[in-house]
C-alpha positions, 0 to 999 in steps of 0.5 A: 670597276677596278680594285687596287692594293696600295701602300699609303704614306700615313703620318705614322708610316706606310699603311695598306689600303684598298682603292676601288675606282672606275674604268676608263681614263681619270680626269675626264668631263665628270666629277668624282665622289669619294666614300671612305670605309672603316671596317674591321674586316680586311681583304678584297673579299670583304671589300667586295662583299660590302660593295655588293651589300651597299649597292656600290659596284655599279655606282663606281662607273655610273657615278664616278665613285671612289671607294677607299678601304684602309685595312685594319691592323689590329682587329679594331680601330681606335679613336683618340681621347679628348680632343687629340687625334689617334693614329687611326684618325690621322690616317683617315684625315690624310687619306681624305686630303689626298683623295684616298691615295688617288687609286688609278690616278683618280681623285675627288673634290673636297666637297664630296668626301663621305665616311662610313664606319662600322663597329669600332670604325663607327667610333673613329669616324664620329670622333673625327668629324666631331673634332675636326669636321672641316670641308676636307674631312667629310660632307657626311658620316654613316656610323653603324654599331659603335659603342664610344660615347661623345662628350660635348667638351672640346668638340666643334659642333659644326654641322655634319649630316649623319646616319646613325645605326645602333649608336649611343644616345650621346652620339645621336644627341651630339649630331642633332645639336650640331646639325641644329635639327628642329623638324622631323620626317619619320626617322629623319630629323633635319634643320628647317632652315637648311634641310641638308643638315640632317640626322637619321637614327635607326636600328640595324633591322630598319637600316637599308644599306643599299639606299645609303649612297643615293638617298643620303651621301649623294644628296649633300656636299661641304663647301669651303665657306668657312674654316669648318666648311658648310653643308649644302644640298647637292642639287646642281647636277646635270639634268637629263636634257643636258647635251654632251659634246665630245671630240667636236672639231671646231673652226680652230682645227682642234677637237673639243669637249663641252656640256650644253644645257638648253633653256625650255624655249630652245628645247621647244624649238622656238626661234626667240634669241636667248642669252649665252653664258660660258663657264670655265672650270678650275685648274685640274677640274672638269665641266661637271665639277663646274656645273655642280659648283655654279648651278648656273643652268638652274638659273638658265632654266628659270630665266631662259638662257643657254649655259655652256660648261666648257672643257679646256683644250688640254683638259687641265687648265687654260692658256692664260698667257697665250703661249704660242706652243699651246692651244689658243683657248681664246680662239677656241671660245670664238670658234665655240660661239660660232658653232653654237650660233649655227645651231641655236638662236643666240642673242649676240648682244647678250654673251657673258663669261664666268669661271672659277679660279684658273677658269675665272682667269679664262673668263676675264681673258676672253672678255678683255681680248674680245669686249666686242663679243662679251657684254659683261663677266662675273668671275670667281676667285682667281689669281689672274694675271698670275704675275707674282707669288709674293703675297700668295699663301695657299694655306689661307684657303686650305680646306682643312686647318688643324685645331692646334694651328689656325694659320699654317704657312704654305710651301713657297711657290716660285715667282711667275714671269710678270712680263709674260703674265701681264702681256694680255692685259697690256695688249687689251689696254693698247687696243682700248686706246686705239679705239675711237670709242673705247668699249666698257666691260662691266665685271663683278669679281667674287673673292673670299676673306680666307683666299690666298691673297687676302688681305689684298696688298699693293703689288698682289695679283688682286691689285693688278686685276682690279687696277686693270679693270678700273683702267679699262672701264675708266674708273678712278683708281684710288691708292691701295691701302696696305693698312686695311685689316679686318673683314674688308681689307680689299686694298681700295674700298668701294665708292659704295659698299653694300652688305648682303645676306643672300643665302637663306640656308646660311643667313649668317653668310655675309658679302660686302659688295664694293661698287666702283663707278666711272664718270658716266655713272656706270657701276662697271666694277664690283669686288664682291667679298664673301667673309669667311670663304676660301677657294670655292664657289658659293651657291648664291654667287651664280645668282648674284653674278647673273643678276649683274651681268644680265643688266648689260647688252652689247650693241653692234657698234660696241656700246652698252645698253643697261637695263635695270632689273626690277 
């Protein structure tokens, strides 16, 4: 464990912050979490004392936990009046948006930021999440000993799980209403539809600080499925039987890392062939982050397939443009599949790919370069082929939108080299034309209506993407309609459009499944649009994706066998 004093640039000038971070190199195989603590006590001794009281010291290394202590300047923290943000609240928000200042080079995903406020710090954290509880702000809040009342007027009423210790009745009532609690288990009140939304109100004498992190904070996260985010259970973590592979030299001659989660039959040593799905992480992310975002191994546990969360060759992103001076991730995947086949009974007919963002590009790249290997793919939220930034507005998918400005504009992003970016797609189409019998590769592509290239317009990467897959799968193209607006501005509407509400915890979450068929009647391309989602993986997308890809098997002659699921 390390503690570092930092000068953080807050909206109101430099601010002293203590950052606690794990030993070792940052940005490895694992997923970090962040706890920001607002205490009136300052200095390293006070921070260490709190770390001991809350049993956080060992968790910094074992759970890759970052703990951030902004130093109180005037002896008290101050919340803004009404719906305005005070300088202290702006500081907290800025720290959360910048991973607590990235102590030691470490960072944490936006979905696992948590707030702990003590005394006047409790008033600030409750005020902030009640005003602006976006995904980037907080997955949960713990407030101890505050005195400030919360009025209903002007607050967001978005769900934020809370542990409230000796807090005013109005604060407890607000969080109970925001979390829609309608059931109770001891001191814990929760929403029966989504138990991750909970409120526990206790006295100091009943509060167990050492249980705050494992029993509360570590159980929830906040996904970017709408502007304020949504609370979900953090139940997709790696199981104990996961196999961690590090520094394995494959047949491509390079050292690689990945995580395997074997289904019960393989763990039991049974020889029955099992499907394989390869999952690629997003840019700057990790296999464990992909594991928690997708949770595909939980489906594999039930349905009997091998899940592999792959770490890119450079441990950052994927070589989607096939640059010759960079590691060849396509060859990496081929070598990895060969390695897995040597050790496990892989069903060669049922190999699938998925991934998120830059990793979705990898899932598509490998599939289009080797359709004889991959039976189907279900990538999530990509800007692949990254040929233009003309329509790219990153602020649309930002995890935090101020209440004053609902549509902030992002900084300009330089244009890509379209010839380089489109080279893999063009090569795949050339190979397809050279085949005596062209191969078909079904794709279900997930996207969100708050994504950076939505609405989908002619000339955007999204259009290039779906035009490629339609041509590859011999699907009539249709003209991209730039006048489409509203909730289904997807450029070319599906030949069939199916409206889905697949998530029991949030039945209001809506998907539009735009289905496209080729002349053989094969639904070879689906554009699955989630209304309100920005750049994230929704908890039900893995099940939707698996239900789709698992219908398809690649025969040895390259043809597809389609099995309709009951």
